[in-house]
Phi, psi and omega in degrees: 000123181287142176264156178238150176297144179288149175286113181250018177298151180090009173267034183299339178303324178306317181290334182266357175294138185271111182306324183295327180270003178287340181276129184304326184293310184296320176297315181298314179301314179294322181293318177295314180290342177285334186266320180253139181301320179204154176220143177277164178301317183291331178285321175295319178300317179297312188288327184260356177053047177254160176278165180304311186295316179293312180294321177304317179293318178292318180294322180292323184290316178296322182292311179298336181269357178091006183282328186236151170244155183238137173235129177253128182222177175241143174225118184055041179072009175246140183288140178234131175250125182254140183238138182231141173279130181285172173297314176299314182304317183294320179294315178296324178293318177298320180291322179297311181296320177304313179295317177299317181296318177302314179296318181293321179300320179297327184284348181285000000 
């Protein structure tokens, strides 16, 4: 009995997934910052269990792409870097999550 390829039309959500948010660390950063107004580098490092270099690379990619804004301050004479999710970053995260939810719903 000959087989035919399955009809995969309607999987438009795949095209709308944001490649930058496909990495778990970048997605986690955006999700955390969507819940909290700001987080410091050291707190993100602690929560995500990432090395300085790895976390710094992910944060830089998000910053360069307009997802994050950065604020540098001092606490007890020590520099502290704070990260905020930008308005565009929040919108892009919501679109990405909506597409993921639609794909998950199709898999049920």
